[in-house]
OpenMM code with the backbone's topology and positions (N, CA, C; nanometers):
from openmm import Vec3, app, unit

residues = "MET LYS ILE GLN PHE GLN LYS LEU HIS PRO PHE ALA LYS LEU PRO ALA TYR GLN THR LEU GLY ALA ALA GLY PHE ASP PHE SER CYS ILE GLU ASP VAL GLU LEU LYS SER GLY GLU VAL SER LEU VAL SER THR GLY LEU ALA VAL GLN ILE PRO GLU GLY TYR GLU LEU GLN ILE ARG ALA ARG SER GLY LEU SER ALA LYS PHE GLY ILE PHE LEU VAL ASN GLY VAL GLY THR ILE ASP SER ASP TYR ARG GLY GLU ILE LYS ILE ILE MET SER THR CYS LYS PRO GLY SER ILE PHE LEU LYS ALA GLY ASP ARG ILE ALA GLN GLY VAL VAL ALA LYS VAL GLU ARG ALA GLU VAL ALA LEU VAL ALA VAL LEU ASP GLU THR GLU ARG ALA GLU GLY GLY PHE GLY SER THR GLY ARG VAL".split()
positions = [
    Vec3(12.1439, 9.7020, 16.6215),
    Vec3(12.1782, 9.8262, 16.5581),
    Vec3(12.0467, 9.9230, 16.5718),
    Vec3(12.0893, 10.0434, 16.5845),
    Vec3(11.9956, 10.1555, 16.6101),
    Vec3(11.9960, 10.2483, 16.4793),
    Vec3(11.8734, 10.2824, 16.4278),
    Vec3(11.8698, 10.3733, 16.3157),
    Vec3(11.7853, 10.4855, 16.3802),
    Vec3(11.8449, 10.6059, 16.3659),
    Vec3(11.7753, 10.7224, 16.4188),
    Vec3(11.7041, 10.7985, 16.3217),
    Vec3(11.5855, 10.8435, 16.3450),
    Vec3(11.5099, 10.9236, 16.2608),
    Vec3(11.4670, 11.0547, 16.3188),
    Vec3(11.4617, 11.1563, 16.2318),
    Vec3(11.4309, 11.2915, 16.2798),
    Vec3(11.3047, 11.3245, 16.2059),
    Vec3(11.1893, 11.3767, 16.2716),
    Vec3(11.0784, 11.4173, 16.2119),
    Vec3(11.0886, 11.5572, 16.1534),
    Vec3(11.0695, 11.5745, 16.0300),
    Vec3(11.0764, 11.7052, 15.9612),
    Vec3(10.9444, 11.7709, 15.9514),
    Vec3(10.8357, 11.6882, 15.9632),
    Vec3(10.6925, 11.7261, 15.9465),
    Vec3(10.6164, 11.6720, 16.0591),
    Vec3(10.5236, 11.7543, 16.1138),
    Vec3(10.4380, 11.7088, 16.2278),
    Vec3(10.3523, 11.5826, 16.1942),
    Vec3(10.3226, 11.5496, 16.0708),
    Vec3(10.2524, 11.4385, 16.0280),
    Vec3(10.3324, 11.3041, 16.0085),
    Vec3(10.4519, 11.3305, 16.0064),
    Vec3(10.5480, 11.2094, 15.9763),
    Vec3(10.5376, 11.1048, 16.0754),
    Vec3(10.5339, 10.9824, 16.0269),
    Vec3(10.5293, 10.8627, 16.1102),
    Vec3(10.6649, 10.7891, 16.1092),
    Vec3(10.7045, 10.7369, 16.2342),
    Vec3(10.8260, 10.6626, 16.2326),
    Vec3(10.7946, 10.5360, 16.1695),
    Vec3(10.8919, 10.4890, 16.0724),
    Vec3(10.8755, 10.3667, 16.0124),
    Vec3(10.8494, 10.2430, 16.1024),
    Vec3(10.7887, 10.1386, 16.0745),
    Vec3(10.7627, 10.0368, 16.1586),
    Vec3(10.7664, 9.8969, 16.0828),
    Vec3(10.8154, 9.8006, 16.1417),
    Vec3(10.8118, 9.6633, 16.1007),
    Vec3(10.6547, 9.6197, 16.1263),
    Vec3(10.5994, 9.5474, 16.0283),
    Vec3(10.4672, 9.5127, 16.0429),
    Vec3(10.4504, 9.3700, 16.1127),
    Vec3(10.5537, 9.2807, 16.1030),
    Vec3(10.5510, 9.1505, 16.1597),
    Vec3(10.6963, 9.1267, 16.2129),
    Vec3(10.7052, 9.0262, 16.2982),
    Vec3(10.8397, 8.9816, 16.3599),
    Vec3(10.9290, 8.9436, 16.2442),
    Vec3(10.8836, 8.8727, 16.1501),
    Vec3(10.9849, 8.8260, 16.0436),
    Vec3(11.0047, 8.9280, 15.9231),
    Vec3(10.9479, 9.0384, 15.9394),
    Vec3(10.9568, 9.1389, 15.8218),
    Vec3(11.1118, 9.1886, 15.8053),
    Vec3(11.1628, 9.1814, 15.6792),
    Vec3(11.2933, 9.2340, 15.6554),
    Vec3(11.2905, 9.3849, 15.6589),
    Vec3(11.1835, 9.4392, 15.6079),
    Vec3(11.1834, 9.5931, 15.5920),
    Vec3(11.0764, 9.6551, 15.6819),
    Vec3(11.0957, 9.7841, 15.7139),
    Vec3(11.0113, 9.8600, 15.7859),
    Vec3(10.9346, 9.9611, 15.6826),
    Vec3(10.8140, 9.9825, 15.7110),
    Vec3(10.7274, 10.0615, 15.6102),
    Vec3(10.7418, 10.2131, 15.6475),
    Vec3(10.7455, 10.2769, 15.5296),
    Vec3(10.7428, 10.4190, 15.5241),
    Vec3(10.6072, 10.4748, 15.4900),
    Vec3(10.5554, 10.5753, 15.5444),
    Vec3(10.4312, 10.6418, 15.5134),
    Vec3(10.4425, 10.7835, 15.4496),
    Vec3(10.3512, 10.8168, 15.3613),
    Vec3(10.3575, 10.9524, 15.3077),
    Vec3(10.2834, 11.0527, 15.4057),
    Vec3(10.3166, 11.1823, 15.3950),
    Vec3(10.2669, 11.2820, 15.4824),
    Vec3(10.1573, 11.3594, 15.4241),
    Vec3(10.1324, 11.3479, 15.2982),
    Vec3(10.0252, 11.4274, 15.2299),
    Vec3(9.9646, 11.3437, 15.1205),
    Vec3(9.8386, 11.3865, 15.0753),
    Vec3(9.7737, 11.3145, 14.9691),
    Vec3(9.8443, 11.3375, 14.8429),
    Vec3(9.8556, 11.2220, 14.7558),
    Vec3(9.9350, 11.2348, 14.6369),
    Vec3(9.8589, 11.1643, 14.5208),
    Vec3(9.8615, 11.2253, 14.4030),
    Vec3(9.8041, 11.1598, 14.2936),
    Vec3(9.9145, 11.1136, 14.1991),
    Vec3(9.9265, 10.9763, 14.1883),
    Vec3(10.0331, 10.9244, 14.0948),
    Vec3(9.9716, 10.9075, 13.9596),
    Vec3(10.0215, 10.9674, 13.8610),
    Vec3(9.9726, 10.9648, 13.7257),
    Vec3(10.0583, 10.8569, 13.6500),
    Vec3(9.9848, 10.7747, 13.5558),
    Vec3(10.0560, 10.6864, 13.4759),
    Vec3(10.1508, 10.7575, 13.3887),
    Vec3(10.2737, 10.7145, 13.3887),
    Vec3(10.3810, 10.7746, 13.3056),
    Vec3(10.4470, 10.8937, 13.3530),
    Vec3(10.4139, 10.9396, 13.4755),
    Vec3(10.4707, 11.0595, 13.5375),
    Vec3(10.5487, 11.0053, 13.6672),
    Vec3(10.6473, 11.0770, 13.7037),
    Vec3(10.7288, 11.0495, 13.8117),
    Vec3(10.6918, 11.1502, 13.9245),
    Vec3(10.6659, 11.1005, 14.0538),
    Vec3(10.6432, 11.1800, 14.1673),
    Vec3(10.7383, 11.1457, 14.2759),
    Vec3(10.7818, 11.2686, 14.3258),
    Vec3(10.8635, 11.2630, 14.4636),
    Vec3(10.7624, 11.2633, 14.5736),
    Vec3(10.7536, 11.1529, 14.6507),
    Vec3(10.6681, 11.1507, 14.7573),
    Vec3(10.7331, 11.1665, 14.8975),
    Vec3(10.6883, 11.2586, 14.9747),
    Vec3(10.7542, 11.2978, 15.0995),
    Vec3(10.7146, 11.2007, 15.2016),
    Vec3(10.8081, 11.1733, 15.2931),
    Vec3(10.7888, 11.0895, 15.4178),
    Vec3(10.7963, 11.1994, 15.5279),
    Vec3(10.8456, 11.3063, 15.5282),
    Vec3(10.8694, 11.3918, 15.6392),
    Vec3(10.9709, 11.3520, 15.7365),
    Vec3(11.0735, 11.2639, 15.6952),
    Vec3(11.1591, 11.2067, 15.7923),
    Vec3(11.3091, 11.2223, 15.7213),
    Vec3(11.3987, 11.2390, 15.8140),
    Vec3(11.5496, 11.2344, 15.7799),
    Vec3(11.6050, 11.1135, 15.8616),
    Vec3(11.7085, 11.0685, 15.8325),
    Vec3(11.7636, 10.9362, 15.8939),
    Vec3(11.9293, 10.9577, 15.9226),
    Vec3(11.9659, 10.8895, 16.0179),
    Vec3(12.0992, 10.8707, 16.0536),
    Vec3(12.1277, 10.7240, 16.0506),
    Vec3(12.2232, 10.6842, 15.9487),
    Vec3(12.2443, 10.5524, 15.9240),
    Vec3(12.3871, 10.5302, 15.9654),
    Vec3(12.4341, 10.4203, 16.0438),
    Vec3(12.5683, 10.4008, 16.0814),
    Vec3(12.6564, 10.3818, 15.9683),
    Vec3(12.7779, 10.4383, 15.9691),
    Vec3(12.8781, 10.4255, 15.8601),
    Vec3(12.8998, 10.2740, 15.8320),
    Vec3(12.9056, 10.2401, 15.6998),
    Vec3(12.9256, 10.0999, 15.6596),
    Vec3(12.8009, 10.0408, 15.6261),
    Vec3(12.6900, 10.1102, 15.6348),
    Vec3(12.5524, 10.0625, 15.6007),
    Vec3(12.4906, 10.1535, 15.5104),
    Vec3(12.3817, 10.1030, 15.4410),
    Vec3(12.2901, 10.1942, 15.3607),
    Vec3(12.1463, 10.1483, 15.3977),
    Vec3(12.0473, 10.2446, 15.3733),
    Vec3(11.9205, 10.2059, 15.3772),
    Vec3(11.8631, 10.1949, 15.2466),
    Vec3(11.8144, 10.0649, 15.2036),
    Vec3(11.7670, 10.0466, 15.0752),
    Vec3(11.6086, 10.0701, 15.0776),
    Vec3(11.5611, 10.1495, 14.9736),
    Vec3(11.4196, 10.1819, 14.9740),
    Vec3(11.3537, 10.0886, 14.8596),
    Vec3(11.2549, 10.0171, 14.8965),
    Vec3(11.1938, 9.9102, 14.8094),
    Vec3(11.0542, 9.9452, 14.7956),
    Vec3(10.9913, 9.8911, 14.6843),
    Vec3(10.8403, 9.9038, 14.6703),
    Vec3(10.7798, 9.8093, 14.7633),
    Vec3(10.6553, 9.8371, 14.7904),
    Vec3(10.5709, 9.7345, 14.8716),
    Vec3(10.4964, 9.6522, 14.7773),
    Vec3(10.5059, 9.5205, 14.7849),
    Vec3(10.4626, 9.4224, 14.6859),
    Vec3(10.2983, 9.4354, 14.6727),
    Vec3(10.2288, 9.4724, 14.7781),
    Vec3(10.0915, 9.4735, 14.7671),
    Vec3(10.0545, 9.6015, 14.6868),
    Vec3(10.1195, 9.7074, 14.6982),
    Vec3(10.0887, 9.8269, 14.6085),
    Vec3(10.1200, 9.8004, 14.4546),
    Vec3(10.2247, 9.7288, 14.4438),
    Vec3(10.2768, 9.6927, 14.3047),
    Vec3(10.1784, 9.5983, 14.2416),
    Vec3(10.1295, 9.4969, 14.3074),
    Vec3(10.0368, 9.3997, 14.2619),
    Vec3(9.8954, 9.4654, 14.2351),
    Vec3(9.8456, 9.5392, 14.3285),
    Vec3(9.7168, 9.5944, 14.3176),
    Vec3(9.6987, 9.7172, 14.2302),
    Vec3(9.8030, 9.8046, 14.2255),
    Vec3(9.7954, 9.9327, 14.1709),
    Vec3(9.9017, 9.9575, 14.0667),
    Vec3(9.9902, 9.8669, 14.0314),
    Vec3(10.0935, 9.8969, 13.9429),
    Vec3(10.1973, 9.9982, 13.9936),
    Vec3(10.2081, 10.0218, 14.1239),
    Vec3(10.2977, 10.1177, 14.1692),
    Vec3(10.4336, 10.0650, 14.1705),
    Vec3(10.5222, 10.1448, 14.1313),
    Vec3(10.6691, 10.0941, 14.1381),
    Vec3(10.7552, 10.2155, 14.1845),
    Vec3(10.8755, 10.1766, 14.2170),
    Vec3(10.9890, 10.2911, 14.2381),
    Vec3(11.0579, 10.2982, 14.1146),
    Vec3(11.0717, 10.4287, 14.0691),
    Vec3(11.1260, 10.4497, 13.9325),
    Vec3(11.2749, 10.4086, 13.9327),
    Vec3(11.3402, 10.4229, 14.0400),
    Vec3(11.4798, 10.3856, 14.0461),
    Vec3(11.5042, 10.2344, 14.0909),
    Vec3(11.4015, 10.1535, 14.0851),
    Vec3(11.4068, 10.0237, 14.1252),
    Vec3(11.4264, 10.0079, 14.2829),
    Vec3(11.5521, 10.0032, 14.3214),
    Vec3(11.5729, 10.0197, 14.4692),
    Vec3(11.6584, 10.1430, 14.4890),
    Vec3(11.6115, 10.2227, 14.5807),
    Vec3(11.6804, 10.3435, 14.6165),
    Vec3(11.7800, 10.3227, 14.7157),
    Vec3(11.8875, 10.3910, 14.7249),
    Vec3(11.9819, 10.3888, 14.8205),
    Vec3(11.9944, 10.5265, 14.9017),
    Vec3(11.9967, 10.5023, 15.0309),
    Vec3(12.0206, 10.6221, 15.1302),
    Vec3(12.1499, 10.5948, 15.1886),
    Vec3(12.2369, 10.6843, 15.1575),
    Vec3(12.3858, 10.6654, 15.2138),
    Vec3(12.4018, 10.7084, 15.3569),
    Vec3(12.4989, 10.6622, 15.4255),
    Vec3(12.5082, 10.6932, 15.5686),
    Vec3(12.5424, 10.8341, 15.5982),
    Vec3(12.5908, 10.9149, 15.4966),
    Vec3(12.6214, 11.0534, 15.5130),
    Vec3(12.4994, 11.1421, 15.4718),
    Vec3(12.3777, 11.0927, 15.4187),
    Vec3(12.2810, 11.1713, 15.3698),
    Vec3(12.1890, 11.2191, 15.4933),
    Vec3(12.1533, 11.3446, 15.5023),
    Vec3(12.0670, 11.3884, 15.6197),
    Vec3(11.9439, 11.4569, 15.5733),
    Vec3(11.9225, 11.4721, 15.4442),
    Vec3(11.8062, 11.5252, 15.3925),
    Vec3(11.6823, 11.4449, 15.4179),
    Vec3(11.5555, 11.4972, 15.3657),
    Vec3(11.4415, 11.4270, 15.3719),
    Vec3(11.4340, 11.3090, 15.2840),
    Vec3(11.3847, 11.1978, 15.3358),
    Vec3(11.3630, 11.0761, 15.2576),
    Vec3(11.2379, 11.1016, 15.1705),
    Vec3(11.2575, 11.0994, 15.0403),
    Vec3(11.1477, 11.1061, 14.9481),
    Vec3(11.1528, 10.9865, 14.8617),
    Vec3(11.0305, 10.9301, 14.8276),
    Vec3(11.0156, 10.8063, 14.7467),
    Vec3(10.9880, 10.8475, 14.6078),
    Vec3(11.0636, 10.7917, 14.5068),
    Vec3(11.0515, 10.8251, 14.3713),
    Vec3(10.9526, 10.7275, 14.3091),
    Vec3(10.8201, 10.7525, 14.2812),
    Vec3(10.7208, 10.6649, 14.2558),
    Vec3(10.6444, 10.6970, 14.1294),
    Vec3(10.5880, 10.5997, 14.0684),
    Vec3(10.4970, 10.6080, 13.9534),
    Vec3(10.3993, 10.4813, 13.9520),
    Vec3(10.3209, 10.4777, 13.8520),
    Vec3(10.2245, 10.3712, 13.8249),
    Vec3(10.2314, 10.3330, 13.6874),
    Vec3(10.2136, 10.2138, 13.6569),
    Vec3(10.2123, 10.1669, 13.5117),
    Vec3(10.0671, 10.1392, 13.4767),
    Vec3(9.9730, 10.1579, 13.5637),
    Vec3(9.8235, 10.1358, 13.5380),
    Vec3(9.7748, 10.2670, 13.4710),
    Vec3(9.6775, 10.2603, 13.3765),
    Vec3(9.6215, 10.3826, 13.3042),
    Vec3(9.5482, 10.4629, 13.4166),
    Vec3(9.5560, 10.6005, 13.3893),
    Vec3(9.4843, 10.6883, 13.4797),
    Vec3(9.5781, 10.7214, 13.5952),
    Vec3(9.5127, 10.7509, 13.7182),
    Vec3(9.5859, 10.7915, 13.8287),
    Vec3(9.5471, 10.6990, 13.9471),
    Vec3(9.6460, 10.6923, 14.0423),
    Vec3(9.6193, 10.6197, 14.1572),
    Vec3(9.6454, 10.7282, 14.2709),
    Vec3(9.5535, 10.7203, 14.3699),
    Vec3(9.5608, 10.8268, 14.4778),
    Vec3(9.5995, 10.7592, 14.6061),
    Vec3(9.7054, 10.8254, 14.6689),
    Vec3(9.7536, 10.7870, 14.7973),
    Vec3(9.7074, 10.8975, 14.8989),
    Vec3(9.6622, 10.8488, 15.0199),
    Vec3(9.6260, 10.9360, 15.1185),
    Vec3(9.7380, 10.9591, 15.2310),
    Vec3(9.7452, 11.0717, 15.2929),
    Vec3(9.8385, 11.0977, 15.4002),
    Vec3(9.8291, 10.9842, 15.5003),
    Vec3(9.9508, 10.9252, 15.5291),
    Vec3(9.9509, 10.8137, 15.6341),
    Vec3(9.9566, 10.6752, 15.5678),
    Vec3(9.9313, 10.6779, 15.4326),
    Vec3(9.9393, 10.5383, 15.3683),
    Vec3(10.0955, 10.4948, 15.3673),
    Vec3(10.0980, 10.3643, 15.3904),
    Vec3(10.2275, 10.3000, 15.3796),
    Vec3(10.2746, 10.2888, 15.2296),
    Vec3(10.3876, 10.3524, 15.1875),
    Vec3(10.4111, 10.3516, 15.0541),
    Vec3(10.5427, 10.2870, 15.0129),
    Vec3(10.6292, 10.2477, 15.0971),
    Vec3(10.7472, 10.1938, 15.0512),
    Vec3(10.8069, 10.1138, 15.1758),
    Vec3(10.9176, 10.0367, 15.1567),
    Vec3(10.9732, 9.9784, 15.2770),
    Vec3(11.1271, 10.0036, 15.2713),
    Vec3(11.1780, 10.0091, 15.3897),
    Vec3(11.3305, 10.0268, 15.4056),
    Vec3(11.3857, 9.9116, 15.4527),
    Vec3(11.5089, 9.8558, 15.4047),
    Vec3(11.5864, 9.7629, 15.4463),
    Vec3(11.7276, 9.8037, 15.4650),
    Vec3(11.7776, 9.7779, 15.5872),
    Vec3(11.9141, 9.8191, 15.6244),
    Vec3(12.0036, 9.7095, 15.5662),
    Vec3(12.1169, 9.7507, 15.4974),
    Vec3(12.2108, 9.6604, 15.4378),
    Vec3(12.3523, 9.7136, 15.4703),
    Vec3(12.4472, 9.6036, 15.4893),
    Vec3(12.5859, 9.6366, 15.5026),
    Vec3(12.6433, 9.6660, 15.3712),
    Vec3(12.7280, 9.7528, 15.3633),
    Vec3(12.8087, 9.7774, 15.2329),
    Vec3(12.9593, 9.7830, 15.2558),
    Vec3(13.0252, 9.7417, 15.1600),
    Vec3(13.1692, 9.7282, 15.1602),
    Vec3(13.2204, 9.8453, 15.0525),
    Vec3(13.3280, 9.9071, 15.0988),
    Vec3(13.3807, 10.0046, 14.9959),
    Vec3(13.4899, 9.9205, 14.9054),
    Vec3(13.4785, 9.9487, 14.7793),
    Vec3(13.5697, 9.8670, 14.6969),
    Vec3(13.6939, 9.9610, 14.6561),
    Vec3(13.7919, 9.8887, 14.6291),
    Vec3(13.9175, 9.9568, 14.5702),
    Vec3(13.8949, 9.9522, 14.4207),
    Vec3(13.8839, 10.0584, 14.3701),
    Vec3(13.8537, 10.0635, 14.2152),
    Vec3(13.9987, 10.0714, 14.1381),
    Vec3(14.0276, 9.9779, 14.0464),
    Vec3(14.1485, 9.9628, 13.9844),
    Vec3(14.1230, 9.9382, 13.8304),
    Vec3(14.2054, 10.0085, 13.7408),
    Vec3(14.2052, 9.9817, 13.5962),
    Vec3(14.3043, 9.8828, 13.5711),
    Vec3(14.2753, 9.7819, 13.5028),
    Vec3(14.3610, 9.6725, 13.4398),
    Vec3(14.3566, 9.6743, 13.2879),
    Vec3(14.4619, 9.6089, 13.2354),
    Vec3(14.4479, 9.5993, 13.0862),
    Vec3(14.3769, 9.4739, 13.0452),
    Vec3(14.3722, 9.3691, 13.1242),
    Vec3(14.3038, 9.2442, 13.0820),
    Vec3(14.2414, 9.1911, 13.2039),
    Vec3(14.1237, 9.1287, 13.1987),
    Vec3(14.0525, 9.0688, 13.3077),
    Vec3(14.0703, 8.9209, 13.3022),
    Vec3(14.0626, 8.8467, 13.4287),
    Vec3(14.0817, 8.7003, 13.4292),
    Vec3(13.9798, 8.6491, 13.3461),
    Vec3(14.0057, 8.5314, 13.2867),
    Vec3(13.9125, 8.4680, 13.1868),
    Vec3(13.8294, 8.3716, 13.2709),
    Vec3(13.7009, 8.3513, 13.2234),
    Vec3(13.6067, 8.2609, 13.2910),
    Vec3(13.5493, 8.1706, 13.1912),
    Vec3(13.4637, 8.0737, 13.2236),
    Vec3(13.4001, 7.9757, 13.1520),
    Vec3(13.2867, 8.0513, 13.0577),
    Vec3(13.2246, 8.1418, 13.1374),
    Vec3(13.1142, 8.2279, 13.0746),
    Vec3(13.1616, 8.3316, 12.9854),
    Vec3(13.2778, 8.3905, 13.0097),
    Vec3(13.3362, 8.4937, 12.9328),
    Vec3(13.2440, 8.6124, 12.9037),
    Vec3(13.2130, 8.6456, 12.7789),
    Vec3(13.1191, 8.7686, 12.7531),
    Vec3(12.9807, 8.7205, 12.7407),
    Vec3(12.9519, 8.5979, 12.7710),
    Vec3(12.8075, 8.5585, 12.7585),
    Vec3(12.7029, 8.6450, 12.8435),
    Vec3(12.6084, 8.6942, 12.7763),
    Vec3(12.5120, 8.7850, 12.8527),
    Vec3(12.3818, 8.7256, 12.8713),
    Vec3(12.2718, 8.8059, 12.8642),
    Vec3(12.1469, 8.7531, 12.8911),
    Vec3(12.1049, 8.6261, 12.8280),
    Vec3(12.0593, 8.5348, 12.9083),
    Vec3(12.0279, 8.3993, 12.8469),
    Vec3(12.1397, 8.2997, 12.7912),
    Vec3(12.2720, 8.3475, 12.8216),
    Vec3(12.3760, 8.2693, 12.7677),
    Vec3(12.3995, 8.1238, 12.8346),
    Vec3(12.3373, 8.1169, 12.9594),
    Vec3(12.3598, 8.0004, 13.0370),
    Vec3(12.2490, 7.9044, 12.9941),
    Vec3(12.1585, 7.9270, 12.9117),
    Vec3(12.0525, 7.8404, 12.8628),
    Vec3(11.9311, 7.8437, 12.9500),
    Vec3(11.9267, 7.9236, 13.0439),
    Vec3(11.8191, 7.9526, 13.1341),
    Vec3(11.7515, 8.0776, 13.1184),
    Vec3(11.6191, 8.0818, 13.1357),
    Vec3(11.5432, 8.2080, 13.1280),
    Vec3(11.5315, 8.2812, 13.2556),
] * unit.nanometer
topology = app.Topology()
chain = topology.addChain("A")
for resn in residues:
    res = topology.addResidue(resn, chain)
    for name in ("N", "CA", "C"):
        topology.addAtom(name, app.Element.getBySymbol(name[0]), res)
């Protein structure tokens, strides 16, 4: 599969897989950024993407940044749809007190390509019964 990227900024870096077994390719930021605890930042990659129909590009946190600096993606996992052509921006924050500084060119997030199915949405009066039924968090006896 080919994923096509367009550079929207001269400093934008093409995402790259860091190892042969890596599931995701890393995105880099194009400018210095200060992430402040409790604040949301839109971090620019300077890239746009063309994803084949029937696929999405999932944007995920980099585990090293999360473990070392408390950096997380505010929306958990972001989705870039196949028909989106705007700039890829990463919605980031930190849970550590104070500020974390990212430098232009730092790897800030990873992208994973995933197949998606379109569902037929239907309204019904009653759902099929299951053994679990309405049991929610912790209802199976496991944490």
